[in-house]
Steps between C-alpha positions, in 0.01 A plus 500: 500500500233556243527282189293514182236235489540239231196296399557136593338214315319223675738268680352199323648612170812357340691830547508735797694828516544779750724715719641332812763620749806272510764492773840591354744566788528669838598832343222537242241280666187420298499627141209504260530246216275390214412130539360279222353152566471291182518127415605404852790750506517812719729767351569857611630818336589845624242660271241385252721625219764240589269208409625503142871473571615458864364252752640545852408152625268202449383225733322177402189450711482125433764438767455820704345552843266790583483625861307791661677716761232749603213698358697635199826306484564161334806295402567288187798261500617210284706345777825619344661837436177670389280646774272801449377698803201693367251749639168598346342842531211362703366176640249452220770546236723251684221242497447550127864422440489199733197361316659555158827342616326194643308450174818533293691266733235228474487532123880491464519188717243325281683595180829373642341167590347464154833575331641179647257301285467513124517880487177524300209706624264246352537131409558405139186290489277770636132448416492849356761415241398333173617143438865479403558864592656622827476824687793632303284523187247736661528872457709701744195710589305194616798373700548837668131521588496150645802581713336821623179320593697231680685773691173664599367172633814465711451854629146414607625196685767698684257779587261243636770371734580852619134581560465184705802594711395862559140399555599257773705767676213745476262245641726439798525871569124541486456209739746656742314832474171335582646330808639824639308727727541875501853533635807704419600261227183550301645780292810297400291201396267716296800651314639152435167383360482806280853440367435136414168589341687745277751232401219259425329759284820564300551129436135457403529788256805333345308179452205686354731676254658167400155350443401800293814468284439130455140545393583782260775295336279193478218697340733674256688190386266201530370531144836609365659178626269285297541713190878512537533127548276426204690748288827329591361161399370634170825683430704186567287297259523769233876525549549125458286501185696796363832330570379186329390693191829693488698179521299346216537810283874502566525135395305566178721795411816306579400205283388729219834681507697174497293355217556810284874528564616138525296281264777248438507132422496376858191697587289189529730349759499824697124513496486152642780532752459856630176636370296239678615640833378848407179411323191661652322168515773354719569797726254395768497137601206487741212484255475153347652169603707352219425142405788247523666398176499131587352249745689237698342177625655201683632231267370141501631290791695264271722792398636514853609137482641480152550772246426410140816534288321715244422760762864555591713719273809331352738714711343362822521124419752333727553817704369588848186711480430824684216352702689183596802671655609857569854598435687654787826673560771292666665718762871540472714325755573701816873470437477697176276774640654817642344658812184680395440861596223556749245728336278742685139406578358839595505864394374811685121519520320723255425843658144629500520808278183653360487647150224633276509270199246696296696825524787329318318269259239742367753652256642165389218357285639352179866553592776246526546400863879518464473871407295600807701639795375285786596535867636194676173475694366291211814289468637190660872500597609302199594590142348371179824310438463321833133439429598344167747275682210373712399290200760256635297437817416152366822420316452134604251462216774569246736268688244222467435587137873466425491138620197400294547249218180601317452835333128496586578430864755779493246735348263441794766619744590802288132598476463468878807721542343766276192502726691494829654842437160663565443343843697778670267772363173406667560725804773724361322827416812713549685638199867401459760774455563590137867407437743768394662459161802274549377363833575130556402226742675171553354197676780256568354180643755262350596350835143453620307415184749489216402809297621855438276784385583844360261783406582834340284798407589538133248768405321779687234617253343258444619329819652161420703253704712212375530186714733203469511190724732202467471188713752227573213253469462525127282798407523865398231766530508837327248774436465868418184652647369846414199610704218697339246630750191716472282659767140439395317696770364212706788261447859477381608272215859372500602329176844336500651493152778261405575130471633259763741226389584176682770277350597155629857394435452122493221486241557843343126563532425872465172633650353848465193672646369846591336646808131580545340832595489601866206716611490699825138573593340759733761766437279783630234343724521177698772253586765432235502151350692344211387271221686324218329437168597393151649204317849350484647268239805311624671372185780247458674625186693178448211248513201721425327404829275770639314574824211745477423659839198718571476733801130557562418861603310545824123527463245591764248268338728201457430182695849375423803525725674838499838551329453184299759381247444219249731360236544228239837347409502397133755358262586652164201323339254661744430184699442564870708299749461682832243730661620766745264663750523706814535862613786741452509588871494151654583186298500324162407140427546278194319196367577280202253493212383150404238583240349811346164536328299787359204584721178686435488859385548756774304819564700682232443236237850350523572136567689434822758228530441244775821356645503175694784530750666307779482624857664840540824533695661807646766665289573820695380660824565846639736530795345644820578862582732574792354588838398866520500544122205741518725758672791434260329583170392131461852408395587133452803339661699568182382861471611574857858418401517687170582844645725366775836685493773285347871558450665473161205597281531761228467868597193515275322220689148573628611416854711818496213726394465758783131595465396137496714428807351798688148385422573149626627651826176699543644845418248584229541879504875465449438232236274735301764772506771255393278359225450848360877560506574179311238575238639851447850356468378249243333777301824697503697203368236447233522863388878471482472195277252684281742790461776258403272337245414839352868595483590177323217541254588862435864410443418218261259704295700829525197684628478787741486428872156421632392657826353295782140586415535326162524167681125472468559378147405128495787418269750634751336298776537183302864583434558534874334171580706320239817637658433345842662161550424262784789391723454122514249433221516564127215566261456249222234315307370191675572196279181323611232771507662759272438773758750770588611420853789526746704184569764460770847547352696381805757658725297583810591204718862523392504867600349407835773244565766762422314773687546720194203737448676793325273472196179540703329842480437707813121507517444551875 
């Protein structure tokens, strides 16, 4: 049978094609088929035209065996149901296929072995990569070229092995020929030597072609590599600078707009409370180390033996001091305690899903984080309501504060509690789920620790959550936190807005404070890390006592301890009584002030106060993380129990949220789909409320009906928001701060006891 000749590429290439006869059955025998060898896979088609749509069969050479039957026939089998009996048109063509198949088989085996490791073609810390930048940041052209060159080197190695094998066989044949005399077998031996010499020449030609390809690629791309890599470095630097400038311009425009539209009487307070977090001078904290506001030195030894009466405030005379004894909680008698529920200590490990952060974040500069549709890949399986409930991780501090006889002593514990809420954030770079409007979360620990906590999402835009905690041990905690967040290009600023209230029943002392700014660094390049910075004033509104806490921002040039927090506890006259010091991620200590003097002028021309203090004692220390926390989102022991399924909770509870539950179980693709469904459902409910608001307004004003597109009117939006009413909280003016806030109106725990949840909306 005469077949048209098809030019065949060198066997050392990545792809090899050609016509080969394949055994079909005993009726038709061998039939001509078009075979294609590519990427370690051998596929065949009836004709070349079928390559675009119909593949008749494919076999993976990584696990296949290649055997030679005779001069033209060879067999390929994967040990299973796939076995190809093939026949080439001639012996030379058969050897070309054998050589190409052996090369592809060796390469496929190497790739399969490498896939069991990290899966990267090159290590992250490759010397060719710039500092802080992995292979993923290089251009696709450079990566493709490096892979091709690596493949060519592997081809050379395989060809070298084949040449050694064929060369040895040829050498043996030549030796046998030399040892023979002129007999009848001389002709057969000469033909055998000629055949093996031909095979050796074919293999040598393949190696020469591979070397030629390698050299041509190396010559064509050697200079382009350097230029491409340098261009990538320069482009990355320019991009970071551009992002930084855009973020600054956005901030300037935002402040200019606010100053022109809302120049009211409380503008000075806003500039101090919020503007400082967005000021250009304070956006980057790694330039200059801030000097401390005061200096502490050990007091004279005689202070440790006897304290002068004039140094002790009147409220402390005749009462036990904070440094002489620490109050503790007396455990309840075992007879009065009901059996405690055994809480879980582990959740499914976090799956290893890869995601391109830059492809999502590049369009988010200057936007509110709560308005950006984020996949669950950036989340942790916990809601913002549950994250807010984590403030109760160190509830014991409030228990101790409730037993204090001195307001100043009590203030120390309350200040330590305000710092302790940040200890869970040091490793927690995941984003909590944004709660749906009307979503709730209860934390009933009355049997174990004596308190009950309830959170509800009372507003969606801006997102705000109300929180109320009541303890059987004499204290109440309430807060409404609205989160304002901005993506700045290199980092993310999270600014909690709202006031936290702690009230103690026995003394009726009422404390308030706010939260500091949280900054997530290295959003685009590098490892994520979190810092807390700002100032907190914990105020006792009954006595006028105050504790001023300062969270020092991280600085590369600072010689001080990282994450440092310092504070001064003062009475209403401004006299200091205690010094607090420590870090927000580890511990806080206190020391009593014996004397205070004005020191020399500092570097900024201000006089620093020098406090003589007693020896510091520990006030609070962070609890150790559970074993294996690095694979469980760095959750604490309390956080591991927050999303544990529990009977009897409201149908709006975060534990019942399906996308969050799917993510915790490792089903992230299903969680993303469910998250999108819930968000679409929430938008539909919101549009329905807007239509109702428009109808009510139209009816009251006897105007014509307004179509749905008119809902872009800001006045109609405000009407809609005013119409929404929270389920368990009511909006009112806070009698202490004068702010508009949501306060718990009661009824939740009674409804839980009855099992009556008819009034709850269907949000899931």
